N, CA, C and O of each residue as an XYZ file, in Angstrom:
744
protein
N      -9.897     97.901    -45.778
C     -10.839     98.660    -45.561
C     -12.140     98.630    -44.420
O     -12.641     99.465    -43.667
N     -12.446     96.829    -44.811
C     -13.314     96.501    -43.677
C     -12.806     96.993    -42.427
O     -13.620     97.639    -41.768
N     -11.730     96.854    -41.972
C     -11.467     97.105    -40.793
C     -11.799     98.650    -40.235
O     -12.195     98.893    -39.095
N     -11.588     99.493    -41.127
C     -12.010    101.242    -41.295
C     -13.482    101.194    -41.232
O     -13.978    102.259    -40.863
N     -14.248    100.321    -41.472
C     -15.635    100.564    -41.421
C     -15.826     99.780    -40.460
O     -16.870    100.147    -39.920
N     -15.281     98.641    -39.780
C     -15.834     98.218    -38.630
C     -15.620     99.118    -37.293
O     -16.359     99.227    -36.315
N     -14.136     99.838    -37.623
C     -13.675    101.250    -36.613
C     -14.895    102.218    -36.267
O     -15.414    102.434    -35.172
N     -15.244    102.813    -37.706
C     -16.052    103.977    -37.854
C     -17.445    103.226    -36.984
O     -17.684    103.605    -35.837
N     -18.269    102.196    -37.617
C     -19.137    101.522    -36.724
C     -19.405    101.609    -35.444
O     -20.422    101.955    -34.843
N     -17.810    101.063    -34.911
C     -17.916    100.869    -33.803
C     -17.912    102.530    -32.852
O     -18.565    102.753    -31.833
N     -17.103    103.373    -33.468
C     -16.972    104.603    -32.902
C     -18.669    105.112    -32.346
O     -19.183    105.401    -31.265
N     -19.245    104.986    -34.184
C     -20.653    105.718    -34.215
C     -22.054    105.144    -32.798
O     -22.976    105.693    -32.197
N     -21.427    103.767    -32.848
C     -22.169    102.905    -31.605
C     -21.781    103.748    -30.509
O     -22.620    104.376    -29.864
N     -20.386    103.800    -30.235
C     -20.038    104.081    -28.765
C     -20.479    105.680    -28.637
O     -21.048    106.058    -27.614
N     -20.288    106.286    -29.354
C     -20.859    108.091    -29.461
C     -22.541    108.168    -29.237
O     -23.031    109.100    -28.599
N     -23.422    107.028    -29.862
C     -24.735    107.210    -29.588
C     -25.182    106.642    -28.203
O     -26.088    107.160    -27.549
N     -24.611    105.743    -27.876
C     -24.492    104.763    -26.768
C     -24.182    106.190    -25.668
O     -25.032    106.955    -25.210
N     -22.979    106.213    -25.497
C     -22.632    107.503    -24.512
C     -23.535    108.943    -24.633
O     -23.781    109.647    -23.654
N     -23.911    109.198    -25.799
C     -24.939    110.098    -25.803
C     -26.460    109.820    -24.700
O     -27.049    110.441    -23.816
N     -26.562    108.783    -25.263
C     -28.005    108.400    -24.706
C     -27.700    108.342    -23.315
O     -28.559    108.925    -22.654
N     -26.599    107.745    -22.503
C     -26.282    107.596    -21.269
C     -26.090    108.979    -20.444
O     -26.384    109.086    -19.253
N     -25.569    109.998    -21.220
C     -24.856    111.414    -20.904
C     -26.712    112.103    -20.731
O     -27.094    112.990    -19.968
N     -27.266    111.562    -21.411
C     -28.470    112.702    -21.715
C     -29.765    112.387    -20.964
O     -30.678    113.200    -20.817
N     -29.761    111.105    -20.493
C     -30.750    110.229    -19.798
C     -30.877    110.967    -18.419
O     -29.974    111.719    -18.052
N     -32.099    110.734    -17.583
C     -32.490    111.149    -16.695
C     -31.624    110.343    -15.220
O     -31.541    109.120    -15.111
N     -31.027    111.368    -14.158
C     -30.397    110.450    -13.417
C     -31.453    110.274    -12.096
O     -32.670    110.435    -12.008
N     -30.292    109.820    -10.994
C     -31.627    109.287    -10.090
C     -31.402    110.748     -9.223
O     -30.301    111.270     -9.050
N     -32.450    111.179     -8.820
C     -32.895    112.454     -8.353
C     -33.217    113.696     -9.404
O     -33.182    114.890     -9.106
N     -33.454    113.287    -10.358
C     -33.929    114.518    -11.200
C     -35.301    114.246    -11.893
O     -35.936    113.191    -11.890
N     -35.618    115.436    -12.489
C     -37.135    115.274    -12.937
C     -38.043    114.133    -13.053
O     -39.156    114.037    -12.537
N     -37.329    113.123    -13.926
C     -37.942    112.084    -14.404
C     -38.609    111.485    -12.569
O     -39.811    111.453    -12.302
N     -37.544    111.101    -11.612
C     -37.931    110.385    -10.525
C     -39.104    111.360     -9.461
O     -40.117    110.979     -8.877
N     -38.468    112.706     -9.525
C     -39.369    113.483     -8.979
C     -41.084    113.845     -9.362
O     -42.024    114.045     -8.593
N     -41.048    113.835    -10.432
C     -42.724    113.701    -10.927
C     -42.908    112.241    -10.821
O     -44.059    111.944    -10.502
N     -41.974    111.074    -11.023
C     -42.959    109.940    -10.942
C     -43.079    109.699     -9.263
O     -44.089    109.124     -8.856
N     -42.188    110.081     -8.423
C     -42.297    110.143     -6.817
C     -43.369    110.960     -6.469
O     -43.904    110.630     -5.411
N     -43.743    111.715     -6.912
C     -44.801    112.993     -6.777
C     -46.456    111.960     -7.123
O     -47.469    111.717     -6.468
N     -45.972    111.624     -8.438
C     -47.369    110.838     -8.779
C     -47.809    109.649     -7.977
O     -49.002    109.363     -8.073
N     -46.944    108.797     -7.089
C     -47.387    107.788     -6.387
C     -47.459    108.160     -5.242
O     -48.264    107.449     -4.640
N     -46.824    109.279     -4.324
C     -47.352    109.937     -3.494
C     -48.830    110.724     -3.656
O     -49.691    110.480     -2.811
N     -49.093    111.576     -4.636
C     -50.375    111.726     -4.899
C     -51.481    110.658     -4.804
O     -52.384    110.655     -3.967
N     -51.326    109.949     -5.568
C     -52.180    108.837     -5.516
C     -52.315    108.146     -4.321
O     -53.479    107.891     -4.012
N     -51.267    107.698     -3.413
C     -51.876    107.774     -1.973
C     -52.178    108.472     -0.665
O     -52.374    108.134      0.502
N     -52.124    109.819     -1.507
C     -53.088    110.531     -0.558
C     -54.071    111.138     -0.907
O     -54.478    112.188     -0.408
N     -54.628    110.440     -1.945
C     -55.968    110.517     -2.718
C     -56.763    109.366     -2.071
O     -57.965    109.516     -1.849
N     -56.032    108.052     -1.716
C     -56.284    106.870     -1.240
C     -56.849    106.862      0.133
O     -57.698    106.109      0.610
N     -56.043    108.106      0.808
C     -56.199    108.030      2.026
C     -57.161    109.229      2.783
O     -57.748    109.259      3.865
N     -57.035    110.094      1.778
C     -58.221    110.835      1.877
C     -59.422    110.547      1.605
O     -60.207    111.121      2.360
N     -59.885    109.916      0.861
C     -61.121    109.121      0.422
C     -61.667    108.406      1.537
O     -62.882    108.418      1.734
N     -60.679    107.629      2.468
C     -61.109    106.824      3.929
C     -61.687    107.498      4.717
O     -62.757    107.362      5.310
N     -60.395    108.781      4.699
C     -61.059    109.636      5.982
C     -62.192    110.797      5.789
O     -62.845    111.460      6.595
N     -62.139    110.752      4.407
C     -63.560    112.039      4.450
C     -64.438    110.865      4.832
O     -65.554    111.323      5.076
N     -64.413    109.050      5.052
C     -65.350    108.383      5.096
C     -65.413    108.212      6.986
O     -66.428    108.174      7.680
N     -64.222    108.149      7.356
C     -64.057    107.192      8.542
C     -63.772    108.834      9.485
O     -63.646    108.686     10.701
N     -63.679    110.296      8.947
C     -63.167    110.876      9.653
C     -61.448    111.122     10.367
O     -60.889    112.114     10.833
N     -61.077    109.891     10.193
C     -59.542    109.550     10.387
C     -59.346    108.919     10.009
O     -60.044    108.189      9.305
N     -57.477    108.809     10.467
C     -56.658    107.847      9.318
C     -56.916    106.351      9.898
O     -56.111    106.086     10.791
N     -57.806    105.339      9.624
C     -58.059    104.120      9.910
C     -57.331    103.140      9.934
O     -57.302    102.372      8.972
N     -56.183    102.844     11.619
C     -55.071    101.905     10.964
C     -55.524    100.260     10.889
O     -54.767     99.327     10.622
N     -56.877    100.185     11.180
C     -57.405     98.973     11.028
C     -57.740     98.728      9.784
O     -57.993     97.538      9.600
N     -57.872     99.635      8.531
C     -57.883     99.246      7.070
C     -56.647     98.881      6.703
O     -55.721     99.692      6.670
N     -56.508     97.530      6.369
C     -55.565     97.501      5.383
C     -54.984     98.411      4.421
O     -53.854     98.892      4.338
N     -56.102     98.544      3.662
C     -55.930     99.669      2.505
C     -54.671    100.783      2.904
O     -53.501    100.904      2.542
N     -55.657    101.594      3.941
C     -54.593    102.363      4.592
C     -53.390    102.613      5.361
O     -52.882    103.671      5.730
N     -52.904    100.898      5.585
C     -51.746    100.552      5.516
C     -51.221    100.564      4.925
O     -50.140    101.116      5.132
N     -51.499     99.969      3.647
C     -50.857     99.827      2.000
C     -50.640    101.293      1.574
O     -49.428    101.509      1.575
N     -51.377    102.435      1.193
C     -51.257    103.486      1.108
C     -49.852    104.428      1.611
O     -48.944    105.048      1.057
N     -50.320    104.091      3.083
C     -49.365    104.763      4.123
C     -47.512    104.205      3.528
O     -46.549    104.965      3.427
N     -47.524    103.089      3.308
C     -46.401    102.661      2.857
C     -45.811    103.120      1.180
O     -44.718    103.205      0.619
N     -47.110    103.316      0.861
C     -46.872    104.208     -0.667
C     -46.727    104.996     -0.724
O     -46.289    105.518     -1.750
N     -47.048    105.730      0.541
C     -46.403    107.284      0.709
C     -45.148    107.680      1.423
O     -44.360    108.618      1.309
N     -45.227    106.803      2.073
C     -43.356    106.676      2.682
C     -42.593    106.296      1.527
O     -41.858    107.143      1.020
N     -42.658    105.225      1.076
C     -41.794    105.053     -0.280
C     -41.980    106.275     -1.550
O     -41.063    106.795     -2.185
N     -42.997    106.456     -1.644
C     -43.079    108.079     -2.662
C     -41.994    109.032     -1.937
O     -40.868    109.212     -2.401
N     -42.427    109.574     -0.840
C     -41.708    110.728     -0.430
C     -40.498    110.519     -0.073
O     -40.114    111.543      0.492
N     -39.443    109.510     -0.105
C     -38.049    109.298      0.203
C     -37.303    110.276     -0.647
O     -36.319    110.877     -0.217
N     -37.829    110.450     -1.995
C     -36.671    111.190     -3.083
C     -36.849    112.623     -1.819
O     -35.853    112.938     -1.167
N     -37.558    113.020     -1.707
C     -37.330    114.431     -0.522
C     -36.354    114.513     -0.083
O     -35.613    115.467     -0.318
N     -36.001    113.384      0.813
C     -34.802    113.611      1.398
C     -33.415    113.332      0.951
O     -33.173    112.173      0.616
N     -32.426    114.255      0.891
C     -30.978    113.909      0.624
C     -30.980    114.248     -0.957
O     -30.290    113.549     -1.700
N     -31.587    115.090     -1.370
C     -31.711    115.160     -3.081
C     -30.937    116.365     -3.546
O     -31.410    117.316     -2.923
N     -30.033    116.758     -4.292
C     -28.920    117.245     -4.494
C     -29.722    118.849     -4.901
O     -29.766    119.809     -4.132
N     -30.359    118.797     -6.427
C     -30.804    119.945     -6.810
C     -32.295    119.852     -6.073
O     -33.071    119.046     -6.587
N     -32.823    120.685     -4.788
C     -33.845    120.410     -4.494
C     -35.035    121.476     -4.880
O     -36.197    121.303     -4.513
N     -34.660    122.454     -5.565
C     -35.593    123.701     -6.125
C     -36.138    122.740     -7.450
O     -37.361    122.612     -7.518
N     -35.373    122.110     -8.424
C     -36.169    121.458     -9.555
C     -36.780    119.836     -9.201
O     -37.723    119.447     -9.891
N     -36.286    119.018     -8.243
C     -36.558    117.721     -7.298
C     -38.285    118.201     -7.020
O     -39.243    117.532     -7.409
N     -38.379    119.502     -6.264
C     -39.132    119.476     -5.463
C     -40.532    119.934     -6.473
O     -41.638    119.398     -6.408
N     -40.259    120.712     -7.109
C     -41.125    121.297     -8.690
C     -41.429    120.216     -9.297
O     -42.486    120.520     -9.849
N     -41.126    118.786     -9.653
C     -41.243    118.451    -10.402
C     -41.924    117.240     -9.610
O     -42.611    116.494    -10.306
N     -41.812    116.904     -8.057
C     -42.536    116.404     -6.881
C     -43.955    117.091     -6.854
O     -44.982    116.538     -6.460
N     -43.877    118.120     -7.235
C     -45.512    118.785     -6.665
C     -46.174    118.766     -8.069
O     -47.403    118.707     -8.110
N     -45.549    118.805     -9.079
C     -46.618    118.663    -10.188
C     -46.694    117.388    -10.161
O     -47.817    117.014    -10.500
N     -45.804    116.330     -9.837
C     -46.336    114.948     -9.928
C     -47.477    114.632     -8.816
O     -48.291    113.729     -9.008
N     -47.484    115.285     -7.855
C     -48.650    114.956     -6.432
C     -49.671    115.753     -7.137
O     -50.754    115.352     -6.712
N     -49.856    116.695     -8.014
C     -51.030    117.139     -8.771
C     -52.019    115.889     -9.538
O     -53.187    115.504     -9.490
N     -50.632    115.512    -10.321
C     -51.028    114.285    -11.207
C     -51.900    113.203    -10.783
O     -53.016    112.913    -11.215
N     -51.070    112.538     -9.678
C     -51.142    111.503     -9.197
C     -52.798    111.662     -8.284
O     -53.563    110.764     -7.931
N     -52.873    112.613     -8.178
C     -53.825    112.564     -6.987
C     -55.169    113.009     -7.692
O     -56.234    113.256     -7.125
N     -54.914    113.057     -8.970
C     -56.085    113.710     -9.945
C     -56.622    114.863     -9.035
O     -57.689    114.851     -8.421
N     -55.589    115.969     -9.060
C     -56.236    117.273     -8.808
C     -56.671    117.628     -7.475
O     -56.935    118.796     -7.191
N     -56.793    116.312     -6.322
C     -57.091    116.843     -5.060
C     -56.220    117.515     -4.853
O     -56.596    118.657     -4.590
N     -54.907    117.351     -4.830
C     -54.156    118.484     -4.630
C     -53.875    119.387     -5.410
O     -53.253    118.834     -6.317
N     -53.965    120.647     -5.659
C     -54.048    121.210     -6.535
C     -52.445    121.828     -6.756
O     -51.439    121.483     -6.135
N     -52.562    122.908     -7.908
C     -51.623    123.563     -8.027
C     -51.130    124.358     -6.800
O     -50.030    124.251     -6.258
N     -51.960    125.026     -6.524
C     -52.144    126.390     -5.294
C     -51.421    125.191     -3.983
O     -50.327    125.280     -3.425
N     -52.275    124.351     -3.840
C     -51.413    123.554     -2.452
C     -50.418    122.696     -2.861
O     -49.991    122.226     -1.807
N     -49.845    122.253     -3.705
C     -48.710    121.068     -3.962
C     -47.516    121.740     -3.503
O     -46.588    120.931     -3.488
N     -47.116    123.045     -3.073
C     -46.204    123.449     -2.647
C     -45.841    123.031     -1.120
O     -44.912    122.418     -0.593
N     -47.261    123.785     -0.580
C     -47.452    123.421      1.009
C     -47.280    121.981      1.241
O     -46.507    121.570      2.106
N     -47.988    121.189      0.483
C     -47.998    119.358      0.760
C     -47.084    118.693      0.829
O     -46.893    117.762      1.611
N     -45.871    119.413     -0.631
C     -44.273    119.269     -0.750
C     -44.024    119.380      0.484
O     -43.764    118.390      1.168
N     -44.062    120.618      0.978
C     -43.156    120.910      2.045
C     -43.180    120.107      3.534
O     -42.356    119.825      4.405
N     -44.645    119.910      3.294
C     -44.969    119.155      4.657
C     -44.663    117.660      4.668
O     -44.658    116.890      5.628
N     -44.343    117.367      3.043
C     -43.766    115.805      2.835
C     -42.463    115.430      3.009
O     -41.920    114.359      3.281
N     -42.053    116.610      2.779
C     -40.499    116.920      3.008
C     -40.062    117.190      4.372
O     -38.950    116.913      4.821
N     -41.156    117.834      5.088
C     -40.468    117.793      6.628
C     -40.627    116.570      7.281
O     -39.937    116.274      8.257
N     -41.722    115.631      6.685
C     -42.301    114.568      7.773
C     -41.286    113.210      7.479
O     -41.175    112.315      8.317
N     -40.549    113.194      6.137
C     -39.316    112.354      5.677
C     -37.931    112.644      5.898
O     -36.951    111.967      5.588
N     -37.999    113.838      6.525
C     -36.121    114.258      6.921
C     -36.444    113.904      8.115
O     -35.652    113.068      8.548
N     -37.603    114.290      9.133
C     -37.292    114.210     10.513
C     -38.293    113.311     11.339
O     -38.711    113.478     12.485
N     -38.606    112.126     10.259
C     -39.304    110.828     11.435
C     -38.737    109.783     10.548
O     -38.546    109.773      9.332
N     -38.490    108.790     11.601
C     -38.226    107.583     11.144
C     -39.564    106.850     11.061
O     -40.313    106.524     11.982
N     -39.751    106.584      9.156
C     -40.684    106.105      8.860
C     -40.371    104.408      8.543
O     -40.988    103.925      7.593
N     -39.846    103.906      8.977
C     -39.579    102.500      8.385
C     -40.126    101.478      9.022
O     -39.838    100.390      8.523
N     -41.173    101.432     10.433
C     -42.278    100.881     10.892
C     -43.169    100.874      9.958
O     -43.582     99.736      9.737
N     -43.846    102.048      9.027
C     -44.865    101.800      8.483
C     -44.343    101.275      7.213
O     -45.047    100.275      7.068
N     -43.516    101.322      6.158
C     -42.738    101.004      5.083
C     -42.800     99.289      5.449
O     -43.163     98.557      4.528
N     -42.549     98.837      6.404
C     -42.037     97.454      6.812
C     -43.674     96.748      7.258
O     -43.856     95.546      7.064
N     -44.714     97.558      7.815
C     -46.222     97.002      7.974
C     -46.922     97.112      6.775
O     -47.872     96.364      6.547
N     -46.503     98.095      5.862
C     -46.967     98.214      4.293
C     -46.901     96.985      3.867
O     -47.828     96.200      3.671
N     -45.384     96.787      3.678
C     -45.293     95.334      3.276
C     -45.715     94.204      3.537
O     -46.076     93.375      2.702
N     -45.704     94.045      4.972
C     -46.613     92.795      5.575
C     -47.834     93.121      5.283
O     -48.478     92.077      5.383
N     -48.578     94.038      4.954
C     -50.101     94.173      4.847
C     -50.126     94.099      3.359
O     -51.272     94.003      2.921
N     -49.314     94.114      2.581
C     -49.693     93.917      0.966
C     -49.390     92.762      0.926
O     -50.253     92.163      0.284
N     -48.363     91.890      1.382
C     -48.265     90.519      1.444
C     -49.947     89.544      1.812
O     -50.677     88.887      1.070
N     -50.023     89.885      3.313
C     -51.297     89.585      3.634
C     -52.447     89.909      2.498
O     -53.130     88.997      2.032
N     -52.576     91.033      2.164
C     -53.843     91.196      1.140
C     -53.735     90.126     -0.168
O     -54.591     89.588     -0.870
N     -52.308     90.089     -0.145
C     -52.171     88.822     -1.547
C     -53.207     87.639     -1.591
O     -54.030     87.285     -2.435
N     -52.689     86.963      0.186
C     -52.740     85.716      0.585
C     -53.983     85.548      0.621
O     -54.540     84.516      0.249
N     -54.796     86.985      1.273
C     -56.462     87.146      1.155
C     -56.880     87.037     -0.220
O     -58.053     86.687     -0.344
N     -56.331     87.213     -1.141
C     -57.151     87.474     -2.422
C     -56.819     85.819     -3.102
O     -57.647     85.330     -3.870
N     -56.045     85.353     -2.876
C     -55.411     84.190     -3.515
C     -56.514     82.872     -3.085
O     -56.926     81.960     -3.802
N     -56.815     83.182     -1.574
C     -57.984     82.099     -1.342
C     -58.534     82.155      0.000
O     -57.979     81.966      1.083
N     -60.126     82.551     -0.375
C     -60.985     82.705      0.550
C     -60.928     82.062      2.095
O     -61.090     82.722      3.122
N     -60.781     81.269      2.057
C     -60.538     79.865      3.496
C     -59.487     80.737      3.966
O     -59.642     80.618      5.182
N     -58.360     81.667      3.786
C     -57.248     82.506      4.342
C     -57.704     83.605      5.187
O     -57.180     83.971      6.238
N     -58.834     84.138      4.561
C     -59.644     85.575      5.212
C     -59.325     85.284      6.487
O     -58.251     85.834      6.731
N     -59.768     84.630      7.515
C     -59.822     84.645      9.182
C     -58.222     84.738      9.559
O     -57.917     85.597     10.386
N     -57.254     83.971      9.047
C     -55.887     84.159      8.957
C     -55.416     85.490      8.798
O     -54.771     86.042      9.690
N     -55.731     86.111      7.586
C     -55.220     87.124      7.162
C     -55.689     88.474      7.941
O     -55.058     89.530      7.900
N     -56.823     88.282      8.612
C     -57.731     89.703      9.411
C     -56.761     89.231     10.835
O     -56.479     90.203     11.536
N     -56.304     88.084     11.267
C     -55.379     88.282     12.136
C     -54.260     88.645     12.298
O     -53.733     88.948     13.368
N     -53.670     88.646     10.959
C     -52.194     89.500     10.711
C     -52.613     90.702     10.682
O     -51.992     91.615     11.225
N     -53.625     90.852     10.101
C     -53.631     92.821      9.580
C     -53.854     93.311     11.069
O     -53.348     94.371     11.436
N     -54.555     92.593     11.859
C     -54.916     92.948     13.555
C     -53.004     93.228     14.062
O     -52.591     94.343     14.379
N     -52.310     92.256     14.036
C     -51.183     92.236     14.670
C     -50.069     93.490     13.823
O     -49.292     94.170     14.493
N     -50.149     93.598     12.604
C     -49.690     94.256     11.652
C     -50.176     95.718     12.157
O     -49.297     96.580     12.163
N     -51.420     96.082     12.565
C     -52.167     97.238     13.149
C     -51.416     97.679     14.361
O     -51.103     98.819     14.703
N     -51.154     96.316     15.044
C     -50.291     96.935     16.613
C     -48.999     97.109     16.319
O     -48.399     97.634     17.257
N     -48.383     96.895     15.456
C     -46.814     97.210     15.241
C     -46.850     98.554     15.129
O     -46.085     99.297     15.744
N     -48.029     99.056     14.083
C     -47.845    100.546     14.015
C     -48.592    101.489     14.670
O     -48.994    102.525     14.141
N     -48.805    101.141     15.883
C     -50.114    101.952     16.619
C     -49.434    103.431     16.384
O     -48.299    103.765     16.044
N     -50.505    104.099     16.680
C     -50.810    105.725     16.936
C     -49.236    105.813     17.800
O     -48.295    106.225     17.123
N     -48.998    105.491     19.045
C     -47.956    105.859     20.005
C     -46.536    105.360     19.105
O     -45.558    105.975     19.530
N     -46.286    104.683     18.306
C     -45.296    104.781     17.786
C     -44.794    106.214     16.897
O     -45.413    106.284     15.836
N     -44.004    107.136     17.062
C     -43.578    108.088     16.884
C     -43.773    108.616     15.193
O     -44.367    109.541     14.637
N     -42.876    107.410     14.738
C     -42.869    107.429     13.257
C     -44.696    107.732     12.996
O     -45.167    108.817     12.655
N     -45.346    106.689     13.216
C     -46.732    106.975     13.148
C     -47.732    108.192     13.475
O     -48.409    108.633     12.547
N     -47.842    108.700     14.643
C     -48.037    109.706     15.067
C     -47.568    111.041     14.462
O     -48.316    112.015     14.558
N     -46.764    111.115     14.044
C     -45.774    112.182     13.061
C     -46.687    112.215     11.885
O     -47.210    113.281     11.560
N     -46.929    111.019     11.169
C     -47.354    110.627      9.915
C     -48.650    111.305      9.789
O     -48.874    112.277      9.067
N     -49.612    110.608     10.677
C     -50.934    111.253     10.995
C     -51.362    112.419     11.498
O     -52.471    112.814     11.136
N     -50.611    113.184     12.397
C     -50.508    114.811     11.993
C     -50.058    115.274     10.739
O     -50.420    116.422     10.482
N     -49.476    114.793     10.013
C     -49.360    115.361      9.059
C     -50.239    115.678      7.840
O     -50.522    116.694      7.205
N     -50.630    114.037      7.771
C     -51.764    113.703      7.051
C     -52.754    115.149      7.436
O     -53.170    115.977      6.625
N     -52.912    115.136      8.565
C     -54.249    115.776      9.278
C     -54.152    117.234      8.829
O     -55.125    117.928      8.538
N     -52.936    117.605      8.803
C     -52.311    118.893      7.921
C     -52.947    119.277      6.526
O     -53.759    120.130      6.165
N     -52.289    118.364      5.953
C     -52.338    118.204      4.267
C     -53.907    118.112      4.215
O     -54.546    118.993      3.641
N     -54.613    116.890      4.901
C     -55.925    117.062      4.442
C     -56.789    118.704      4.799
O     -57.802    118.988      4.160
N     -56.388    119.386      5.562
C     -56.835    120.565      5.909
C     -56.971    121.384      4.933
O     -58.033    121.931      4.637
N     -55.803    121.541      4.305
C     -54.921    122.089      3.077
C     -56.276    121.638      1.990
O     -56.877    122.532      1.396
N     -56.521    120.723      1.880
C     -56.692    119.953      0.826
C     -58.388    120.510      0.741
O     -58.834    120.940     -0.322
N     -59.256    120.432      2.026
C     -60.664    120.735      1.956
C     -61.075    121.911      2.132
O     -62.270    122.206      2.098
N     -59.940    122.906      2.385
C     -59.740    124.182      2.331
C     -59.976    125.063      0.435
O     -60.187    126.250      0.187
N     -59.853    124.110     -0.351
C     -59.925    124.413     -1.600
C     -61.380    124.482     -1.643
O     -61.954    124.758     -2.697
């Protein structure tokens, strides 16, 4: 009798576990589309705030480099996704949330399209690498004030690594200018 109860308990555990696994979101589904959109929207909001101040995407600003890298990481899901319509819809909704309505429902579709074109047609690895380096340098600067001069030198070399002459950076800045034009049109 004990063995029958044990078998029933094991069967129930397997059923519950398999239903949980089957029913959970997979990579490239709504959950990651919304999350990727929120990450990208937050990065766009940060970049746009600095853009409004400087009238350009200032590559000497370490926060802009970090935000560019966050944007690049956020838009990776737009490339090679199986169910584009659902993922793009969820991504666009995430953009609105992440940007705190800087990207609106009306502009979310063209912004998503622009970001999709960017990630599909441009090698963005230099921006991602520079963002990691900038984030590490920023953390070093926060940990010890005496390292600020060294950090400033490291940031300068990071910026030179992703100069506007690099195709990926030039395409990204061009796409951002188009997106910021859409945002300003609201």
